[in-house]
Backbone atoms as SQL, in Angstrom:
CREATE TABLE atoms (id INTEGER PRIMARY KEY, chain TEXT, resi INTEGER, resn TEXT, atom TEXT, x REAL, y REAL, z REAL);
INSERT INTO atoms VALUES
  (1, 'A', 1, 'PRO', 'N', 20.168, 276.099, 30.860),
  (2, 'A', 1, 'PRO', 'CA', 21.398, 276.770, 30.473),
  (3, 'A', 1, 'PRO', 'C', 21.298, 277.391, 29.089),
  (4, 'A', 2, 'PHE', 'N', 22.101, 278.354, 28.877),
  (5, 'A', 2, 'PHE', 'CA', 22.161, 279.119, 27.645),
  (6, 'A', 2, 'PHE', 'C', 23.546, 278.911, 27.052),
  (7, 'A', 3, 'PHE', 'N', 23.620, 278.437, 25.824),
  (8, 'A', 3, 'PHE', 'CA', 24.894, 278.189, 25.174),
  (9, 'A', 3, 'PHE', 'C', 25.001, 279.052, 23.935),
  (10, 'A', 4, 'SER', 'N', 26.173, 279.612, 23.711),
  (11, 'A', 4, 'SER', 'CA', 26.377, 280.428, 22.528),
  (12, 'A', 4, 'SER', 'C', 27.763, 280.156, 21.963),
  (13, 'A', 5, 'GLU', 'N', 27.829, 280.097, 20.652),
  (14, 'A', 5, 'GLU', 'CA', 29.115, 279.962, 19.968),
  (15, 'A', 5, 'GLU', 'C', 29.352, 281.222, 19.163),
  (16, 'A', 6, 'ASN', 'N', 30.613, 281.612, 19.073),
  (17, 'A', 6, 'ASN', 'CA', 31.001, 282.794, 18.302),
  (18, 'A', 6, 'ASN', 'C', 30.258, 284.047, 18.759),
  (19, 'A', 7, 'LEU', 'N', 30.171, 284.208, 20.054),
  (20, 'A', 7, 'LEU', 'CA', 29.516, 285.384, 20.617),
  (21, 'A', 7, 'LEU', 'C', 30.400, 286.601, 20.404),
  (22, 'A', 8, 'LYS', 'N', 29.825, 287.657, 19.862),
  (23, 'A', 8, 'LYS', 'CA', 30.550, 288.906, 19.646),
  (24, 'A', 8, 'LYS', 'C', 29.805, 290.013, 20.370),
  (25, 'A', 9, 'VAL', 'N', 30.560, 290.796, 21.121),
  (26, 'A', 9, 'VAL', 'CA', 29.974, 291.896, 21.877),
  (27, 'A', 9, 'VAL', 'C', 30.706, 293.172, 21.490),
  (28, 'A', 10, 'HIS', 'N', 29.943, 294.172, 21.066),
  (29, 'A', 10, 'HIS', 'CA', 30.498, 295.483, 20.759),
  (30, 'A', 10, 'HIS', 'C', 30.129, 296.388, 21.921),
  (31, 'A', 11, 'LEU', 'N', 31.132, 296.941, 22.569),
  (32, 'A', 11, 'LEU', 'CA', 30.936, 297.741, 23.770),
  (33, 'A', 11, 'LEU', 'C', 31.521, 299.128, 23.534),
  (34, 'A', 12, 'LYS', 'N', 30.726, 300.161, 23.790),
  (35, 'A', 12, 'LYS', 'CA', 31.176, 301.536, 23.572),
  (36, 'A', 12, 'LYS', 'C', 30.796, 302.382, 24.785),
  (37, 'A', 13, 'PHE', 'N', 31.813, 303.003, 25.385),
  (38, 'A', 13, 'PHE', 'CA', 31.590, 303.905, 26.503),
  (39, 'A', 13, 'PHE', 'C', 31.780, 305.335, 26.031),
  (40, 'A', 14, 'GLY', 'N', 30.999, 306.231, 26.600),
  (41, 'A', 14, 'GLY', 'CA', 31.194, 307.659, 26.370),
  (42, 'A', 14, 'GLY', 'C', 31.419, 308.319, 27.717),
  (43, 'A', 15, 'GLY', 'N', 32.362, 309.231, 27.770),
  (44, 'A', 15, 'GLY', 'CA', 32.661, 309.863, 29.050),
  (45, 'A', 15, 'GLY', 'C', 32.951, 311.335, 28.895),
  (46, 'A', 16, 'SER', 'N', 33.027, 311.994, 30.031),
  (47, 'A', 16, 'SER', 'CA', 33.405, 313.400, 30.034),
  (48, 'A', 16, 'SER', 'C', 34.322, 313.650, 31.221),
  (49, 'A', 17, 'ARG', 'N', 35.257, 314.545, 31.002),
  (50, 'A', 17, 'ARG', 'CA', 36.188, 314.915, 32.060),
  (51, 'A', 17, 'ARG', 'C', 35.584, 316.051, 32.877),
  (52, 'A', 18, 'TYR', 'N', 35.885, 316.043, 34.167),
  (53, 'A', 18, 'TYR', 'CA', 35.448, 317.135, 35.036),
  (54, 'A', 18, 'TYR', 'C', 36.509, 317.353, 36.107),
  (55, 'A', 19, 'PHE', 'N', 36.457, 318.520, 36.736),
  (56, 'A', 19, 'PHE', 'CA', 37.431, 318.858, 37.760),
  (57, 'A', 19, 'PHE', 'C', 36.758, 318.941, 39.119),
  (58, 'A', 20, 'LYS', 'N', 37.451, 318.382, 40.122),
  (59, 'A', 20, 'LYS', 'CA', 36.999, 318.462, 41.501),
  (60, 'A', 20, 'LYS', 'C', 38.219, 318.821, 42.337),
  (61, 'A', 21, 'ASN', 'N', 38.142, 319.943, 43.021),
  (62, 'A', 21, 'ASN', 'CA', 39.269, 320.437, 43.826),
  (63, 'A', 21, 'ASN', 'C', 40.545, 320.558, 42.996),
  (64, 'A', 22, 'GLY', 'N', 40.388, 320.982, 41.735),
  (65, 'A', 22, 'GLY', 'CA', 41.531, 321.188, 40.860),
  (66, 'A', 22, 'GLY', 'C', 42.117, 319.922, 40.266),
  (67, 'A', 23, 'VAL', 'N', 41.479, 318.769, 40.519),
  (68, 'A', 23, 'VAL', 'CA', 41.968, 317.493, 39.996),
  (69, 'A', 23, 'VAL', 'C', 40.985, 317.000, 38.933),
  (70, 'A', 24, 'GLU', 'N', 41.545, 316.494, 37.846),
  (71, 'A', 24, 'GLU', 'CA', 40.717, 316.035, 36.728),
  (72, 'A', 24, 'GLU', 'C', 40.251, 314.593, 36.953),
  (73, 'A', 25, 'TYR', 'N', 38.938, 314.378, 36.755),
  (74, 'A', 25, 'TYR', 'CA', 38.322, 313.060, 36.892),
  (75, 'A', 25, 'TYR', 'C', 37.553, 312.730, 35.621),
  (76, 'A', 26, 'LEU', 'N', 37.146, 311.485, 35.509),
  (77, 'A', 26, 'LEU', 'CA', 36.362, 311.042, 34.358),
  (78, 'A', 26, 'LEU', 'C', 35.047, 310.465, 34.837),
  (79, 'A', 27, 'LYS', 'N', 33.974, 310.876, 34.204),
  (80, 'A', 27, 'LYS', 'CA', 32.650, 310.314, 34.481),
  (81, 'A', 27, 'LYS', 'C', 32.159, 309.650, 33.201),
  (82, 'A', 28, 'ILE', 'N', 31.752, 308.398, 33.315),
  (83, 'A', 28, 'ILE', 'CA', 31.196, 307.681, 32.170),
  (84, 'A', 28, 'ILE', 'C', 29.725, 308.068, 32.077),
  (85, 'A', 29, 'VAL', 'N', 29.323, 308.585, 30.925),
  (86, 'A', 29, 'VAL', 'CA', 27.949, 309.083, 30.768),
  (87, 'A', 29, 'VAL', 'C', 27.077, 308.193, 29.900),
  (88, 'A', 30, 'SER', 'N', 27.717, 307.298, 29.151),
  (89, 'A', 30, 'SER', 'CA', 26.911, 306.404, 28.325),
  (90, 'A', 30, 'SER', 'C', 27.631, 305.074, 28.118),
  (91, 'A', 31, 'CYS', 'N', 26.839, 304.063, 27.917),
  (92, 'A', 31, 'CYS', 'CA', 27.368, 302.728, 27.641),
  (93, 'A', 31, 'CYS', 'C', 26.421, 302.074, 26.643),
  (94, 'A', 32, 'ASP', 'N', 26.967, 301.636, 25.538),
  (95, 'A', 32, 'ASP', 'CA', 26.162, 301.006, 24.495),
  (96, 'A', 32, 'ASP', 'C', 26.731, 299.613, 24.229),
  (97, 'A', 33, 'ILE', 'N', 25.855, 298.629, 24.232),
  (98, 'A', 33, 'ILE', 'CA', 26.266, 297.245, 24.006),
  (99, 'A', 33, 'ILE', 'C', 25.419, 296.656, 22.883),
  (100, 'A', 34, 'LYS', 'N', 26.083, 295.964, 21.980),
  (101, 'A', 34, 'LYS', 'CA', 25.396, 295.212, 20.932),
  (102, 'A', 34, 'LYS', 'C', 25.938, 293.792, 20.952),
  (103, 'A', 35, 'ILE', 'N', 25.039, 292.824, 21.034),
  (104, 'A', 35, 'ILE', 'CA', 25.420, 291.407, 21.103),
  (105, 'A', 35, 'ILE', 'C', 25.022, 290.718, 19.809),
  (106, 'A', 36, 'LYS', 'N', 25.951, 289.940, 19.287),
  (107, 'A', 36, 'LYS', 'CA', 25.681, 289.117, 18.102),
  (108, 'A', 36, 'LYS', 'C', 26.216, 287.723, 18.386),
  (109, 'A', 37, 'SER', 'N', 25.465, 286.741, 17.989),
  (110, 'A', 37, 'SER', 'CA', 25.901, 285.365, 18.173),
  (111, 'A', 37, 'SER', 'C', 25.537, 284.557, 16.944),
  (112, 'A', 38, 'ALA', 'N', 26.484, 283.761, 16.491),
  (113, 'A', 38, 'ALA', 'CA', 26.237, 282.935, 15.307),
  (114, 'A', 38, 'ALA', 'C', 25.326, 281.764, 15.630),
  (115, 'A', 39, 'LYS', 'N', 25.451, 281.229, 16.837),
  (116, 'A', 39, 'LYS', 'CA', 24.666, 280.043, 17.181),
  (117, 'A', 39, 'LYS', 'C', 24.320, 280.073, 18.663),
  (118, 'A', 40, 'VAL', 'N', 23.052, 280.032, 18.959),
  (119, 'A', 40, 'VAL', 'CA', 22.581, 280.030, 20.337),
  (120, 'A', 40, 'VAL', 'C', 21.721, 278.795, 20.541),
  (121, 'A', 41, 'ARG', 'N', 21.900, 278.152, 21.694),
  (122, 'A', 41, 'ARG', 'CA', 21.059, 277.011, 22.070),
  (123, 'A', 41, 'ARG', 'C', 20.713, 277.156, 23.542),
  (124, 'A', 42, 'VAL', 'N', 19.511, 276.760, 23.869),
  (125, 'A', 42, 'VAL', 'CA', 19.073, 276.762, 25.262),
  (126, 'A', 42, 'VAL', 'C', 18.534, 275.376, 25.598),
  (127, 'A', 43, 'TYR', 'N', 18.554, 275.078, 26.887),
  (128, 'A', 43, 'TYR', 'CA', 17.931, 273.834, 27.325),
  (129, 'A', 43, 'TYR', 'C', 17.271, 274.087, 28.672),
  (130, 'A', 44, 'PHE', 'N', 15.973, 273.904, 28.708),
  (131, 'A', 44, 'PHE', 'CA', 15.211, 274.093, 29.930),
  (132, 'A', 44, 'PHE', 'C', 14.936, 272.730, 30.559),
  (133, 'A', 45, 'TYR', 'N', 15.218, 272.621, 31.838),
  (134, 'A', 45, 'TYR', 'CA', 15.056, 271.370, 32.567),
  (135, 'A', 45, 'TYR', 'C', 13.756, 271.370, 33.359),
  (136, 'A', 46, 'ASP', 'N', 13.209, 270.184, 33.541),
  (137, 'A', 46, 'ASP', 'CA', 12.043, 269.958, 34.396),
  (138, 'A', 46, 'ASP', 'C', 10.869, 270.874, 34.043),
  (139, 'A', 47, 'LEU', 'N', 10.627, 271.001, 32.746),
  (140, 'A', 47, 'LEU', 'CA', 9.515, 271.848, 32.297),
  (141, 'A', 47, 'LEU', 'C', 8.158, 271.212, 32.578),
  (142, 'A', 48, 'PHE', 'N', 8.110, 269.899, 32.475),
  (143, 'A', 48, 'PHE', 'CA', 6.820, 269.212, 32.547),
  (144, 'A', 48, 'PHE', 'C', 6.824, 268.111, 33.606),
  (145, 'A', 49, 'LYS', 'N', 7.362, 268.413, 34.750),
  (146, 'A', 49, 'LYS', 'CA', 7.361, 267.520, 35.914),
  (147, 'A', 49, 'LYS', 'C', 7.821, 266.103, 35.589),
  (148, 'A', 50, 'GLY', 'N', 8.974, 266.021, 34.919),
  (149, 'A', 50, 'GLY', 'CA', 9.567, 264.719, 34.671),
  (150, 'A', 50, 'GLY', 'C', 9.221, 264.073, 33.338),
  (151, 'A', 51, 'ASN', 'N', 8.331, 264.664, 32.559),
  (152, 'A', 51, 'ASN', 'CA', 7.988, 264.109, 31.252),
  (153, 'A', 51, 'ASN', 'C', 9.120, 264.452, 30.277),
  (154, 'A', 52, 'LYS', 'N', 10.098, 263.536, 30.159),
  (155, 'A', 52, 'LYS', 'CA', 11.281, 263.778, 29.348),
  (156, 'A', 52, 'LYS', 'C', 10.977, 263.944, 27.862),
  (157, 'A', 53, 'ALA', 'N', 10.040, 263.182, 27.348),
  (158, 'A', 53, 'ALA', 'CA', 9.706, 263.275, 25.921),
  (159, 'A', 53, 'ALA', 'C', 9.175, 264.663, 25.589),
  (160, 'A', 54, 'LEU', 'N', 8.271, 265.158, 26.419),
  (161, 'A', 54, 'LEU', 'CA', 7.705, 266.493, 26.197),
  (162, 'A', 54, 'LEU', 'C', 8.768, 267.572, 26.399),
  (163, 'A', 55, 'GLU', 'N', 9.626, 267.386, 27.390),
  (164, 'A', 55, 'GLU', 'CA', 10.716, 268.329, 27.643),
  (165, 'A', 55, 'GLU', 'C', 11.666, 268.393, 26.449),
  (166, 'A', 56, 'THR', 'N', 12.065, 267.230, 25.940),
  (167, 'A', 56, 'THR', 'CA', 12.978, 267.165, 24.795),
  (168, 'A', 56, 'THR', 'C', 12.358, 267.804, 23.562),
  (169, 'A', 57, 'THR', 'N', 11.103, 267.477, 23.282),
  (170, 'A', 57, 'THR', 'CA', 10.413, 268.042, 22.121),
  (171, 'A', 57, 'THR', 'C', 10.297, 269.557, 22.238),
  (172, 'A', 58, 'SER', 'N', 9.927, 270.037, 23.416),
  (173, 'A', 58, 'SER', 'CA', 9.792, 271.480, 23.630),
  (174, 'A', 58, 'SER', 'C', 11.120, 272.194, 23.415),
  (175, 'A', 59, 'ASN', 'N', 12.181, 271.626, 23.949),
  (176, 'A', 59, 'ASN', 'CA', 13.496, 272.241, 23.765),
  (177, 'A', 59, 'ASN', 'C', 13.925, 272.234, 22.308),
  (178, 'A', 60, 'GLU', 'N', 13.596, 271.178, 21.572),
  (179, 'A', 60, 'GLU', 'CA', 13.918, 271.126, 20.140),
  (180, 'A', 60, 'GLU', 'C', 13.171, 272.208, 19.376),
  (181, 'A', 61, 'VAL', 'N', 11.889, 272.385, 19.683),
  (182, 'A', 61, 'VAL', 'CA', 11.079, 273.419, 19.009),
  (183, 'A', 61, 'VAL', 'C', 11.641, 274.806, 19.322),
  (184, 'A', 62, 'ILE', 'N', 11.982, 275.048, 20.577),
  (185, 'A', 62, 'ILE', 'CA', 12.555, 276.341, 20.962),
  (186, 'A', 62, 'ILE', 'C', 13.852, 276.587, 20.201),
  (187, 'A', 63, 'ASN', 'N', 14.730, 275.596, 20.156),
  (188, 'A', 63, 'ASN', 'CA', 16.024, 275.782, 19.497),
  (189, 'A', 63, 'ASN', 'C', 15.914, 275.879, 17.979),
  (190, 'A', 64, 'GLN', 'N', 14.901, 275.273, 17.386),
  (191, 'A', 64, 'GLN', 'CA', 14.685, 275.412, 15.950),
  (192, 'A', 64, 'GLN', 'C', 14.207, 276.823, 15.603),
  (193, 'A', 65, 'ASN', 'N', 13.616, 277.505, 16.570),
  (194, 'A', 65, 'ASN', 'CA', 13.093, 278.863, 16.360),
  (195, 'A', 65, 'ASN', 'C', 13.814, 279.881, 17.248),
  (196, 'A', 66, 'ILE', 'N', 15.052, 279.574, 17.599),
  (197, 'A', 66, 'ILE', 'CA', 15.779, 280.392, 18.569),
  (198, 'A', 66, 'ILE', 'C', 15.962, 281.831, 18.114),
  (199, 'A', 67, 'ASP', 'N', 16.066, 282.058, 16.812),
  (200, 'A', 67, 'ASP', 'CA', 16.248, 283.427, 16.321),
  (201, 'A', 67, 'ASP', 'C', 15.075, 284.324, 16.712),
  (202, 'A', 68, 'LEU', 'N', 13.885, 283.761, 16.764),
  (203, 'A', 68, 'LEU', 'CA', 12.712, 284.541, 17.187),
  (204, 'A', 68, 'LEU', 'C', 12.833, 284.947, 18.651),
  (205, 'A', 69, 'PHE', 'N', 13.307, 284.028, 19.482),
  (206, 'A', 69, 'PHE', 'CA', 13.460, 284.310, 20.907),
  (207, 'A', 69, 'PHE', 'C', 14.611, 285.281, 21.157),
  (208, 'A', 70, 'VAL', 'N', 15.734, 285.011, 20.515),
  (209, 'A', 70, 'VAL', 'CA', 16.929, 285.826, 20.732),
  (210, 'A', 70, 'VAL', 'C', 16.691, 287.264, 20.280),
  (211, 'A', 71, 'GLY', 'N', 15.988, 287.421, 19.177),
  (212, 'A', 71, 'GLY', 'CA', 15.686, 288.768, 18.701),
  (213, 'A', 71, 'GLY', 'C', 14.913, 289.586, 19.716),
  (214, 'A', 72, 'ASP', 'N', 14.093, 288.931, 20.504),
  (215, 'A', 72, 'ASP', 'CA', 13.325, 289.624, 21.540),
  (216, 'A', 72, 'ASP', 'C', 14.103, 289.764, 22.846),
  (217, 'A', 73, 'ILE', 'N', 15.009, 288.840, 23.119),
  (218, 'A', 73, 'ILE', 'CA', 15.723, 288.821, 24.394),
  (219, 'A', 73, 'ILE', 'C', 16.961, 289.725, 24.389),
  (220, 'A', 74, 'TYR', 'N', 17.720, 289.744, 23.304),
  (221, 'A', 74, 'TYR', 'CA', 18.983, 290.485, 23.279),
  (222, 'A', 74, 'TYR', 'C', 18.833, 291.965, 23.638),
  (223, 'A', 75, 'PRO', 'N', 17.849, 292.695, 23.126),
  (224, 'A', 75, 'PRO', 'CA', 17.749, 294.107, 23.512),
  (225, 'A', 75, 'PRO', 'C', 17.603, 294.306, 25.026),
  (226, 'A', 76, 'THR', 'N', 16.866, 293.432, 25.677),
  (227, 'A', 76, 'THR', 'CA', 16.718, 293.538, 27.128),
  (228, 'A', 76, 'THR', 'C', 18.035, 293.218, 27.828),
  (229, 'A', 77, 'ILE', 'N', 18.716, 292.168, 27.384),
  (230, 'A', 77, 'ILE', 'CA', 20.022, 291.816, 27.957),
  (231, 'A', 77, 'ILE', 'C', 21.007, 292.961, 27.755),
  (232, 'A', 78, 'GLU', 'N', 21.018, 293.539, 26.562),
  (233, 'A', 78, 'GLU', 'CA', 21.918, 294.649, 26.270),
  (234, 'A', 78, 'GLU', 'C', 21.648, 295.842, 27.184),
  (235, 'A', 79, 'GLN', 'N', 20.387, 296.153, 27.387),
  (236, 'A', 79, 'GLN', 'CA', 20.021, 297.286, 28.235),
  (237, 'A', 79, 'GLN', 'C', 20.423, 297.054, 29.691),
  (238, 'A', 80, 'VAL', 'N', 20.156, 295.865, 30.198),
  (239, 'A', 80, 'VAL', 'CA', 20.505, 295.541, 31.585),
  (240, 'A', 80, 'VAL', 'C', 22.023, 295.566, 31.769),
  (241, 'A', 81, 'LEU', 'N', 22.761, 294.959, 30.841),
  (242, 'A', 81, 'LEU', 'CA', 24.223, 294.961, 30.936),
  (243, 'A', 81, 'LEU', 'C', 24.792, 296.375, 30.845),
  (244, 'A', 82, 'ALA', 'N', 24.254, 297.182, 29.944),
  (245, 'A', 82, 'ALA', 'CA', 24.739, 298.554, 29.785),
  (246, 'A', 82, 'ALA', 'C', 24.535, 299.352, 31.071),
  (247, 'A', 83, 'THR', 'N', 23.390, 299.212, 31.693),
  (248, 'A', 83, 'THR', 'CA', 23.111, 299.919, 32.945),
  (249, 'A', 83, 'THR', 'C', 24.070, 299.488, 34.035),
  (250, 'A', 84, 'ARG', 'N', 24.296, 298.197, 34.135),
  (251, 'A', 84, 'ARG', 'CA', 25.190, 297.657, 35.171),
  (252, 'A', 84, 'ARG', 'C', 26.642, 298.059, 34.920),
  (253, 'A', 85, 'LEU', 'N', 27.099, 297.960, 33.661),
  (254, 'A', 85, 'LEU', 'CA', 28.472, 298.327, 33.336),
  (255, 'A', 85, 'LEU', 'C', 28.725, 299.819, 33.523),
  (256, 'A', 86, 'LEU', 'N', 27.720, 300.635, 33.285),
  (257, 'A', 86, 'LEU', 'CA', 27.843, 302.077, 33.510),
  (258, 'A', 86, 'LEU', 'C', 28.114, 302.354, 34.993),
  (259, 'A', 87, 'LYS', 'N', 27.382, 301.679, 35.869),
  (260, 'A', 87, 'LYS', 'CA', 27.598, 301.834, 37.317),
  (261, 'A', 87, 'LYS', 'C', 28.983, 301.349, 37.723),
  (262, 'A', 88, 'ILE', 'N', 29.388, 300.196, 37.197),
  (263, 'A', 88, 'ILE', 'CA', 30.697, 299.636, 37.541),
  (264, 'A', 88, 'ILE', 'C', 31.820, 300.553, 37.063),
  (265, 'A', 89, 'ALA', 'N', 31.722, 301.028, 35.823),
  (266, 'A', 89, 'ALA', 'CA', 32.752, 301.911, 35.271),
  (267, 'A', 89, 'ALA', 'C', 32.857, 303.195, 36.091),
  (268, 'A', 90, 'ASN', 'N', 31.733, 303.769, 36.475),
  (269, 'A', 90, 'ASN', 'CA', 31.780, 304.993, 37.267),
  (270, 'A', 90, 'ASN', 'C', 32.345, 304.743, 38.653),
  (271, 'A', 91, 'HIS', 'N', 32.084, 303.589, 39.213),
  (272, 'A', 91, 'HIS', 'CA', 32.692, 303.265, 40.504),
  (273, 'A', 91, 'HIS', 'C', 34.216, 303.182, 40.359),
  (274, 'A', 92, 'ILE', 'N', 34.677, 302.520, 39.322),
  (275, 'A', 92, 'ILE', 'CA', 36.119, 302.391, 39.093),
  (276, 'A', 92, 'ILE', 'C', 36.750, 303.776, 38.933),
  (277, 'A', 93, 'PHE', 'N', 36.139, 304.633, 38.115),
  (278, 'A', 93, 'PHE', 'CA', 36.713, 305.955, 37.872),
  (279, 'A', 93, 'PHE', 'C', 36.545, 306.897, 39.057),
  (280, 'A', 94, 'SER', 'N', 35.711, 306.548, 40.009),
  (281, 'A', 94, 'SER', 'CA', 35.595, 307.375, 41.213),
  (282, 'A', 94, 'SER', 'C', 36.724, 307.078, 42.208),
  (283, 'A', 95, 'LEU', 'N', 37.473, 306.020, 41.976),
  (284, 'A', 95, 'LEU', 'CA', 38.535, 305.612, 42.899),
  (285, 'A', 95, 'LEU', 'C', 39.820, 306.406, 42.732),
  (286, 'A', 96, 'GLY', 'N', 39.925, 307.154, 41.654),
  (287, 'A', 96, 'GLY', 'CA', 41.144, 307.927, 41.438),
  (288, 'A', 96, 'GLY', 'C', 40.947, 308.963, 40.356),
  (289, 'A', 97, 'SER', 'N', 41.919, 309.820, 40.234),
  (290, 'A', 97, 'SER', 'CA', 41.847, 310.858, 39.209),
  (291, 'A', 97, 'SER', 'C', 42.051, 310.252, 37.825),
  (292, 'A', 98, 'PHE', 'N', 41.787, 311.060, 36.816),
  (293, 'A', 98, 'PHE', 'CA', 41.966, 310.632, 35.432),
  (294, 'A', 98, 'PHE', 'C', 43.391, 310.144, 35.201),
  (295, 'A', 99, 'ASN', 'N', 44.375, 310.922, 35.668),
  (296, 'A', 99, 'ASN', 'CA', 45.782, 310.572, 35.443),
  (297, 'A', 99, 'ASN', 'C', 46.232, 309.366, 36.258),
  (298, 'A', 100, 'GLU', 'N', 45.593, 309.099, 37.376),
  (299, 'A', 100, 'GLU', 'CA', 45.945, 307.922, 38.170),
  (300, 'A', 100, 'GLU', 'C', 45.442, 306.645, 37.509),
  (301, 'A', 101, 'ILE', 'N', 44.250, 306.718, 36.928),
  (302, 'A', 101, 'ILE', 'CA', 43.657, 305.520, 36.331),
  (303, 'A', 101, 'ILE', 'C', 44.119, 305.322, 34.891),
  (304, 'A', 102, 'LEU', 'N', 44.241, 306.424, 34.155),
  (305, 'A', 102, 'LEU', 'CA', 44.672, 306.361, 32.753),
  (306, 'A', 102, 'LEU', 'C', 45.857, 307.285, 32.547),
  (307, 'A', 103, 'PRO', 'N', 47.017, 306.922, 33.062),
  (308, 'A', 103, 'PRO', 'CA', 48.172, 307.811, 32.932),
  (309, 'A', 103, 'PRO', 'C', 48.612, 307.958, 31.473),
  (310, 'A', 104, 'ILE', 'N', 48.886, 309.174, 31.112),
  (311, 'A', 104, 'ILE', 'CA', 49.369, 309.465, 29.755),
  (312, 'A', 104, 'ILE', 'C', 50.863, 309.726, 29.864),
  (313, 'A', 105, 'LYS', 'N', 51.639, 308.946, 29.112),
  (314, 'A', 105, 'LYS', 'CA', 53.084, 309.096, 29.189),
  (315, 'A', 105, 'LYS', 'C', 53.631, 309.663, 27.917);
């Protein structure tokens, strides 16, 4: 499992309006995510076929150096999430016109 405290996520979408059959729609063209966490801990189970002492020691070493791991992992997580959220956002905005989804009053 992966545990995080004080996780902060900055999410920014970019979009453009377009017309189809005279109706205005929105297409999301970019998604940028930045993740920051004050404290991250991980715990891997059954790493050494039941050797609890080695498992505990390994997890302690990983967590003492977690910043090294997180620095390498976060960009990949951010990229995967951004790609997925871009697809989800475009699916949502394909369900209705701009004014139906984001009515301006």
